[in-house]
N, C-alpha and C positions, 0 to 999 in steps of 0.2 A: 504376453500380455499385451493391446494393443497400443496405442501412443492415449488413445478417445478415453480410454476406460484406467491408463495409468493414474495414481494417484498424485497430486499434485507435486507432494513434496510429502517422501516418505524417510526418515532416519532411523537410525536402531544402533541405541549405543556411543551415540557421536559423540564427541572430544575437541571441541571450537578455541580456538584462542584466536582473542582480540589483539596483537600487538604481544605484552606478556602477560597479558591479563586469560585464563580459561572460563572462557565463561559459558560452555555447556558441557558437563560430565558427566560420557553413559547417557546424555539424555537418547528419548525414543518420542518418538513427534509424527505422525502421518494425515494429514487432510488430505480429499478429495476434492479432484479436480474439478467437481460440479459442487459441490456445498460452499455456500457462504460460509463463510467464519468470521469472526473476527477478535481479535488477538488485544487481551489490557494489560496492564504491567507498569512501575513504575519506571524512571528512567534507570537503567543502570539490568534492566529483568530480565536483559535479551530477548529483548523484540528484536532492533537492529542489525543485533548478527544474525539470528532466523532469516530476515528477511537480504543480507547477504550473502545468508549460504544458498535461500533460495536464488539468486541472479549470479550463483558464480565471481563472489565478489573474492567469498572467500571458503575454504576447504576445511575439512573433517582431519582432523592424523587419521591418519593411513595406518589401520592395524589388521586383524584376521578376525574381529570380534567385531566392526564398527560398519557400518554404509551412510549412504547417503545418494538417493535416487532422487531427480529431477522429472516430472513426465515419464517414472517408469526405466532411466537411463543413472548410470553412474557421472557420463559425460556427455558434455552435450556445445556446438558448435554455438558461442555466447549471441550473434548474432541470429543466429535460426532461432531459441532460448527466446527472446525479447522481442520476434513475434508473435509469442504464442502468449510473452505471461508479460505485462505490459506493468509496472509500478510509478507512482507515482510519491514525491517525496517532497516536500517544504521546504526541505536542507539545499532545493535544484538552483530556489528562486534568489540565491546572492550568486551565483560564478556567472549567467552572462554579462556579457559589457555593453557599455551603453549605449554601442549602434545597433542590439537587437531585436530586431521588428517580432511583432506577432508570428506573424508567417513564417521567420526568419525560425524562436523555439519548435513550432510544431512542426519542418524542415529538420531539425536536427531531431529528432525520434528516429527517420528513417537510417541514421550514420549514427545512432546511439551517442553525440556529442553536444557539449555548449557550444551551440551557435553551429553558421555552416560556414566558417573565413578558411580563407589561405584558397589548396585544393579542392578540399569538400565543393565546395561554388560549383569547382565547374563541371561536380558529378550528381547536382540536382536535376533532374529530367522532368519536366515538359508536365508528366505522366503524375510524379510525384509532389509541387506545385499545383496538380486543379486541384487533386485529396486534401493536402494540405488546407487551402484556399476553404473547399469543402465540407472535412473536418473543422473548422472555423463556423463555417453558417452554422451546422448543425449541435455546437453551441451557445449561440447567438451572440456571437462573436467575431463575427466579419466585420465588425470596425475596427477591428485591433490589427489587419494583416501589419499594414503597415508603420502601428502606431509607434514608437522606441520602448523596451518592456520596461525600462528603466522612467519611464510618463505614466507608467499603468497606477492602476491600486492594487494592494494586497489582491481583491480575490479576481479582478482578470489577469493579475500572473501567475493565476493557479488555473484559469479557465485553459489559458496557454497550455500548461504543463499536463494537463489532461488531456490536453489535446496534443499533443507528446506522444503520449502512451495512444491512443486511439489509434493512431494513425496505422498499423499493422495490424488492424480490424484486432486483438489478441483477445480469445477464452478467457482468461481473466487478469480483474487489474487488483492490486496489490495497492492500497492509499493509504499512504503512514501521514496522522494522527492529521485527517483533510480539512481540521476548518483549523488550524494551528496559526494564528497570528488575521486571524479575519474578527470583525466585527460582523456583529448582529445578521443587519442585512445579510452581510455575501455568507457565513456560516449557513444560513436557514437554506438562499439560491444555494449553494455548493454541493449541501446534503439533500436538496432535493434533483438535482440533478445527478444524485449515484444512485438515489432511487427507481428512476426514470432508467440510468441505466440496466440495473438489476430487474427490474419489471421487462424489461427488453430482451431477458439473457442471461447476460454475461457477467457469470461470476465475479463475488466479492468476494475481497480478502482486504477484511479494516483493522487495522493496527492502529493501536489510540490508549491515553492511560485515562480517558474518561466513557464512560458508559452512554454518557446525553447522543453520543456520535452515532454512535449503534442505530441502522435501519432496523424499522418495522421485519424486515425480508427476512433477517440474518437471524438462527435459530440457534447458531452455536457459537458459544463461547470461549473461549481460551486461558487461563487468571496462568502470569508468568511471575514469579515472582524470585531474583537470583539462578537465574537458567536454572528453574525448575518449576513444574507445571505446580500451580496450585489447586488447581479445579476444572474439568471439563468434560465439557456438555451443553445436556439445549439445555437454553437459557434460561430461562424462569427457573429453571433449580442449578445452575450457577451461581446464577449472579445476586447472593441474600446477603445481609449482612457480617456473617460470619465469613462468610468467605473472601468477601472484598478485603474486609479486618486484619487476618492473613497475607491480603496480597500485597495492599499499601500502608499494613500498618497504623493506620486511626480507624476508629468509631465512626460505621454510616448510618442514615436511614436513609431506605428507600420506595423511591412511588415512579407505579406506572404510570404512565399520562399516553392514553392512543398508541398504544404500540413500542413507547421510548420509555426508558431505566430513565429515571433522576438521583444522582445521590444525592446529601445533603450531612453534616456534618450530627452527630448522632445524638449531639450537650445543646441544638437548637432549642431557641427558649418559641414557645409557642406566639 
């Protein structure tokens, strides 16, 4: 199968551990390469483990009946894979030291590193610096190039991390809880940028624990709980009060406004 037609991820009967914890047991899931998808579930549902499997940070137990293929391959050079799949996670924000600038964050994407210290600094080319600066400009963040990362707002930091993932021009962006820690204005701004990227042809896989982050362009939703798929399909049939209660263990009601789905407690008073 040509690489352009291979699924983004194809898991068959996969058993995956994180440390001593078995997160997935004979787990199967296929996500096509060019299908926008939202993956929702509570903490501990397996969302982060699934991301680490896609990013080749975790591997399944080896046996004769299971397989995990990323873009049609059992094995990848990690550096080649990260040029095809960009992952943005807010967990990265805590790892950059005080000396890193906005431009340093973008440049670190070329080496999948945290910063560009020591020997890495000497391996950055003029072309990479130009591309990193162009990426910042495309995110309306050119003024952050020389600013210290630790002096930025959370929203500004998140834009830099988005730029870090975009420098390779990946076909797919995987966004892990994109608005975590953002205030209302920064969250709206960030979600609008995601919509623009989707409209421009970038495939989006969004991982979250809230329905409100799902842009209207995403039509497939996967609900996870305790390493199992609770529901998988079209958004309007998956995002029901029944399915969300099974997934999150709480009774909810759902409202749809301008293509966005919002949840609120079923016991809410009028």
